[in-house]
C-alpha positions in Angstrom: -32.3 217.8 -114.4 -28.7 217.7 -115.7 -27.7 214.2 -116.8 -24.7 214.2 -114.5 -26.2 216.1 -111.5 -27.0 212.8 -109.7 -23.4 211.7 -110.0 -21.7 214.5 -108.1 -19.4 212.7 -105.7 -20.6 212.8 -102.1 -18.8 215.3 -99.9 -20.1 213.9 -96.5 -21.1 210.6 -95.1 -24.7 211.7 -95.2 -24.4 212.5 -99.0 -23.8 208.8 -99.7 -27.4 207.9 -98.6 -25.9 205.2 -96.4 -25.7 205.0 -92.6 -22.4 205.7 -90.8 -22.6 202.3 -89.1 -23.0 200.5 -92.4 -20.0 202.3 -94.0 -17.8 201.8 -90.8 -18.6 198.1 -91.0 -17.6 198.0 -94.7 -14.4 199.9 -94.1 -13.5 197.6 -91.1 -14.0 194.6 -93.4 -11.7 196.1 -96.0 -9.0 196.9 -93.4 -9.4 193.4 -91.9 -8.5 191.9 -95.3 -5.9 194.4 -96.5 -4.2 195.3 -93.2 -2.6 198.7 -92.7 -4.0 201.1 -95.2 -4.3 204.9 -95.9 -7.5 206.8 -96.5 -6.5 206.8 -100.2 -6.2 203.1 -100.2 -9.6 202.8 -98.6 -11.0 205.1 -101.2 -9.7 202.9 -104.0 -11.5 199.9 -102.5 -14.8 201.5 -101.4 -15.2 203.9 -104.4 -15.9 206.9 -102.2 -13.9 210.2 -102.3 -10.9 210.4 -99.9 -12.7 213.3 -98.2 -15.5 210.9 -97.1 -13.0 208.2 -96.2 -11.2 210.6 -93.9 -14.5 211.4 -92.2 -15.1 207.6 -91.7 -11.5 207.2 -90.3 -12.2 210.1 -87.9 -15.4 208.4 -86.7 -13.6 205.1 -86.3 -10.8 206.7 -84.4 -13.3 208.2 -82.0 -14.8 204.7 -81.5 -11.3 203.3 -81.0 -11.7 201.0 -83.9 -8.5 202.2 -85.7 -5.2 203.6 -84.7 -2.7 205.7 -86.6 0.6 203.9 -87.8 2.6 206.9 -89.0 3.1 208.4 -92.4 3.2 206.3 -95.5 6.6 207.9 -96.5 8.8 210.8 -95.6 7.2 212.9 -98.4 5.3 215.9 -96.9 2.3 215.0 -99.0 2.2 211.4 -97.8 -0.9 210.0 -96.1 -1.2 208.6 -92.6 -1.5 204.8 -92.4 -4.2 203.2 -90.1 -4.7 199.8 -88.7 -7.6 198.1 -86.9 -7.4 197.8 -83.1 -8.5 194.7 -81.3 -12.0 196.3 -81.0 -11.9 197.2 -84.7 -11.1 193.5 -85.7 -14.0 192.4 -83.5 -16.3 194.9 -85.3 -15.1 193.6 -88.7 -15.8 190.0 -87.8 -19.2 190.9 -86.5 -19.8 192.8 -89.8 -18.6 189.7 -91.7 -21.3 187.6 -90.0 -23.9 189.9 -91.5 -22.4 189.9 -95.0 -19.0 188.9 -96.4 -19.3 191.5 -99.2 -16.1 193.5 -99.4 -16.1 196.0 -102.3 -17.4 199.3 -103.6 -19.9 201.0 -101.4 -23.5 200.4 -102.7 -26.0 203.0 -103.8 -29.5 203.2 -102.3 -32.6 201.7 -104.1 -33.9 205.2 -104.5 -30.8 206.3 -106.3 -30.8 203.2 -108.5 -34.5 203.7 -109.5 -33.9 207.4 -110.3 -30.9 206.7 -112.6 -32.5 203.7 -114.4 -35.5 205.9 -115.2 -33.3 208.8 -116.3 -31.4 206.6 -118.7 -34.5 204.7 -120.0 -34.0 203.0 -123.3 -37.0 205.0 -124.5 -34.9 208.1 -124.3 -32.7 207.0 -127.2 -34.1 206.9 -130.7 -32.8 204.4 -133.3 -32.7 205.9 -136.8 -32.7 204.0 -140.0 -29.0 204.5 -140.7 -28.1 203.2 -137.1 -30.0 200.0 -137.7 -28.7 199.6 -141.2 -25.1 200.0 -140.0 -25.6 197.4 -137.2 -27.1 194.9 -139.6 -24.8 195.6 -142.6 -23.0 192.2 -142.1 -26.4 190.4 -142.5 -28.3 189.5 -145.7 -31.9 190.5 -144.8 -35.0 189.6 -146.7 -36.9 192.6 -148.3 -39.2 194.4 -145.9 -37.7 193.1 -142.7 -36.0 196.3 -141.8 -39.3 198.2 -142.0 -40.5 195.9 -139.1 -37.3 195.9 -137.1 -37.0 199.7 -136.9 -40.3 200.3 -135.0 -39.6 197.3 -132.8 -36.1 198.6 -131.8 -37.6 202.0 -130.9 -40.4 200.5 -128.9 -38.4 199.6 -125.8 -41.1 196.9 -125.2 -41.1 193.3 -126.4 -40.4 191.5 -129.6 -40.8 188.0 -130.9 -38.5 186.9 -133.7 -39.7 183.5 -135.1 -39.0 181.3 -138.0 -36.9 178.3 -139.1 -33.6 177.8 -137.3 -30.4 179.2 -138.7 -31.8 182.3 -140.3 -30.2 184.9 -138.1 -32.8 185.7 -135.4 -30.2 185.9 -132.6 -27.8 187.9 -134.9 -30.7 190.3 -135.5 -31.4 190.7 -131.8 -27.7 191.4 -131.1 -27.6 193.9 -134.0 -30.7 195.7 -132.6 -28.7 196.1 -129.3 -25.6 197.4 -131.0 -27.6 200.1 -132.8 -27.8 201.9 -129.5 -25.0 204.4 -128.7 -25.9 206.1 -125.4 -23.6 205.7 -122.4 -25.5 204.5 -119.3 -24.5 204.1 -115.7 -24.7 201.0 -113.4 -23.7 200.8 -109.7 -21.3 198.2 -108.5 -23.9 197.2 -105.9 -27.1 198.5 -104.3 -28.4 198.3 -100.8 -32.0 197.2 -100.1 -33.2 196.5 -96.6 -29.7 196.4 -95.4 -28.9 193.6 -97.9 -26.3 194.0 -100.6 -27.2 193.1 -104.2 -24.2 193.0 -106.5 -25.1 194.5 -109.8 -22.2 195.5 -112.1 -21.0 192.4 -114.0 -17.9 192.7 -116.1 -18.9 189.6 -118.1 -22.2 191.3 -119.2 -21.5 195.0 -119.0 -19.2 196.6 -121.5 -17.4 199.6 -119.9 -17.6 202.8 -121.9 -15.6 206.0 -121.9 -17.3 208.7 -119.9 -18.5 211.7 -121.9 -16.0 214.5 -122.0 -16.4 217.3 -119.5 -15.2 218.7 -116.3 -17.9 217.2 -114.2 -16.7 214.7 -111.6 -18.8 211.6 -111.3 -19.7 209.5 -108.3 -17.2 206.6 -108.6 -19.8 204.1 -107.2 -21.2 204.1 -110.8 -19.7 202.6 -113.9 -20.1 204.1 -117.3 -21.3 201.3 -119.7 -22.7 200.8 -123.2 -26.3 199.7 -123.2 -26.1 196.0 -122.4 -27.1 193.1 -124.7 -27.7 190.1 -122.5 -28.5 186.7 -124.0 -29.9 183.7 -122.2 -30.7 180.5 -123.9 -32.0 177.0 -123.1 -30.2 177.0 -119.8 -32.5 179.7 -118.4 -34.8 178.6 -115.6 -37.5 180.5 -113.8 -35.4 180.6 -110.6 -32.7 182.5 -112.5 -35.2 185.4 -112.9 -35.0 186.0 -109.1 -32.3 187.4 -106.9 -29.6 184.8 -106.1 -28.6 184.7 -102.5 -25.2 183.2 -101.5 -25.8 181.5 -98.1 -22.1 181.5 -97.2 -21.1 185.0 -98.4 -24.6 186.4 -97.4 -25.2 188.8 -100.3 -27.2 188.7 -103.5 -26.4 188.7 -107.2 -28.9 190.5 -109.5 -30.6 188.3 -112.1 -29.6 188.4 -115.7 -32.6 190.3 -116.9 -32.1 192.9 -114.3 -28.6 193.5 -115.4 -30.0 194.1 -118.9 -31.9 197.2 -117.7 -31.6 200.0 -120.1 -30.6 197.6 -122.9 -31.6 194.5 -124.6 -32.5 191.1 -123.0 -32.6 188.2 -125.5 -34.4 185.0 -124.6 -32.9 182.8 -127.2 -34.3 179.4 -128.3 -37.5 180.4 -126.5 -39.6 177.3 -126.0 -36.5 175.1 -125.4 -36.1 175.9 -121.7 -37.1 173.4 -118.9 -40.1 175.6 -118.0 -42.8 176.0 -120.7 -43.0 179.3 -122.7 -46.4 179.9 -121.0 -44.7 179.8 -117.6 -42.1 182.4 -118.6 -44.8 184.6 -120.1 -46.9 184.3 -116.9 -43.8 185.3 -114.9 -43.4 188.4 -117.1 -47.0 189.5 -117.5 -46.7 192.3 -114.9 -43.2 193.5 -116.0 -44.1 193.5 -119.7 -47.5 195.3 -119.1 -46.7 197.6 -116.1 -43.0 198.4 -116.6 -41.8 197.1 -113.2 -40.7 193.8 -111.7 -41.1 192.6 -108.1 -38.0 191.2 -106.3 -38.0 189.4 -102.9 -35.3 189.1 -100.3 -34.9 186.0 -98.2 -36.0 188.2 -95.3 -39.5 188.4 -96.9 -39.1 192.0 -97.9 -40.4 192.7 -101.4 -39.5 195.7 -103.5 -40.1 196.9 -107.1 -37.5 197.7 -109.7 -38.0 199.3 -113.1 -38.4 196.8 -116.0 -36.9 199.1 -118.7 -35.5 197.1 -121.6 -36.1 195.8 -125.0 -37.1 192.1 -124.5 -36.5 189.9 -127.5 -37.9 186.4 -127.7 -36.2 184.3 -130.4 -37.9 181.1 -131.3 -38.3 178.4 -133.9 -41.8 177.8 -132.7 -44.9 179.5 -134.2 -46.4 182.2 -131.9 -49.7 180.3 -131.4 -47.8 177.4 -130.0 -45.9 179.5 -127.4 -48.8 180.6 -125.2 -52.3 181.7 -124.8 -53.8 184.9 -126.4 -53.6 186.9 -123.2 -49.8 186.2 -122.8 -49.0 186.7 -126.4 -50.8 190.1 -126.3 -48.0 191.4 -124.0 -45.5 190.7 -126.9 -45.9 193.9 -128.9 -44.1 192.9 -132.1 -44.2 189.5 -133.7 -41.8 189.4 -136.7 -41.3 186.4 -139.0 -37.7 186.0 -140.1 -38.1 183.9 -143.2 -35.8 181.4 -144.8 -33.6 183.0 -147.5 -34.8 183.2 -151.0 -32.7 181.8 -153.9 -31.2 185.3 -154.4 -30.5 185.8 -150.7 -29.1 182.3 -150.3 -26.6 182.9 -153.2 -25.5 186.2 -151.6 -25.0 184.6 -148.2 -22.9 181.8 -149.9 -20.8 184.4 -151.8 -20.1 186.3 -148.6 -19.2 183.1 -146.8 -16.7 182.3 -149.5 -14.9 185.5 -148.7 -14.8 184.6 -145.0 -13.2 181.2 -145.8 -11.0 182.6 -148.5 -12.5 180.4 -151.2 -13.1 181.3 -154.9 -16.8 182.1 -155.5 -18.2 179.7 -158.1 -21.7 180.8 -158.9 -22.4 177.9 -161.3 -21.4 175.3 -158.7 -23.6 176.8 -156.0 -26.6 177.3 -158.3 -26.4 173.6 -159.3 -26.2 172.6 -155.7 -29.2 174.8 -154.8 -31.3 173.2 -157.4 -30.4 169.6 -156.4 -30.4 170.2 -152.6 -33.3 172.6 -152.1 -35.6 172.7 -155.2 -35.5 169.1 -156.3 -35.7 167.7 -152.7 -38.2 170.4 -151.5 -35.9 171.2 -148.6 -36.1 174.5 -146.6 -33.2 176.9 -147.1 -31.2 178.2 -144.1 -29.0 181.1 -143.8 -26.6 179.0 -141.6 -26.1 176.4 -144.3 -23.5 178.2 -146.5 -21.0 178.7 -143.6 -21.7 175.2 -142.3 -21.1 173.6 -145.7 -17.9 175.6 -146.3 -16.4 174.5 -143.0 -16.9 170.9 -144.1 -15.4 171.6 -147.5 -12.3 173.2 -146.0 -12.0 170.2 -143.6 -12.3 167.7 -146.5 -9.6 169.5 -148.5 -7.2 169.4 -145.6 -7.8 165.7 -145.2 -7.1 165.2 -148.9 -4.0 167.4 -148.8 -5.4 169.5 -151.6 -6.0 173.2 -152.0 -9.3 174.4 -150.6 -11.8 174.8 -153.5 -15.5 174.8 -154.1 -16.7 171.8 -156.1 -20.0 170.1 -156.6 -18.6 166.8 -155.2 -17.3 168.4 -152.0 -20.7 170.3 -151.5 -22.6 167.0 -151.9 -20.3 165.4 -149.4 -20.8 168.3 -146.9 -24.5 168.3 -147.4 -24.8 164.9 -145.8 -24.1 166.6 -142.5 -27.2 168.9 -142.8 -30.4 168.0 -141.1 -32.8 169.0 -143.8 -36.3 170.3 -143.2 -39.0 169.8 -145.8 -41.1 172.6 -147.0 -44.6 172.7 -145.5 -47.4 171.6 -147.9 -50.0 173.7 -146.1 
């Protein structure tokens, strides 16, 4: 099947997969809010071709829901303007009682499932040079890339664990940025006559459509594979559809909006619900590749669970859940604290960021006194954190920013140190 075949713009009302009554209700709501409008204006709102919009206007005219208001201008190519009749306004208000959603026409659940499976994350292979380019800004311990590569290509689930501040979240984001395919998401979908808003400009990054003469169904938005990050604020309720009682339509949950991309559960174990509860909620999706959603009407339906799920945690795997749950996490990767060599490199890179002269002797002396002598655990986050305090101290002293042992010692008082395990 051609990658774009599914996106051929509909030529008739039937081609949309939606009922005429639903579309007439949506158009009437748009006209109720905008007033007098042309078929082209309706097309812009509803994201359907003008040809289909003219068919809808013709149906609405026959039902005496709209009436013509003359040409838009004296130009021979100008469009006819239409307005709602009293009956049309009544129709719009009745449609508003069902749902106040006014926006692009939705796609059907069947269309949605078909496209999500077609653009599966498993269809894109991540090569070594892609991942190396995406992680080039990070100082990674030896051997870690050999573990990250297979995990990124798995399209399954990954646990990144280790001490805080060592770049687990940055690694998860980099894995997501190593994907380059363009995927398509609908503005909304219709399930059981209920609207679920899907496209989210705060989470989905719009991409340029591939070059070609093929016209695409404008109800779909070309996007980069999403990288959605949720942290300690995530609750179990947020993994379900969110229903607005006033507006009477749904918002898709965050993990559903990550379909075809990467969903990062950051600070796993710091949420209100226990890690075991989250793993229990995701046993079926992680194992079977689909999730079950429920409408407030009681209707249940399945959606593909097609994404790379990355759990990022400071907690050891055995403390996150039981064996049966952990078995669903296919890759468990320790992100270790930096070695002396890596720590110095991170510090050197941070000096460039803060425009400070790199003084290896000063940092080596600090490393010996702060980490080796005191048996403290290193952290990849410490260099940048320390340099922020150094710069702030220099500003206070009205002196040029520079790296000194005294300033590093002063800055280190703000670090919450962790002792190395004696086990």
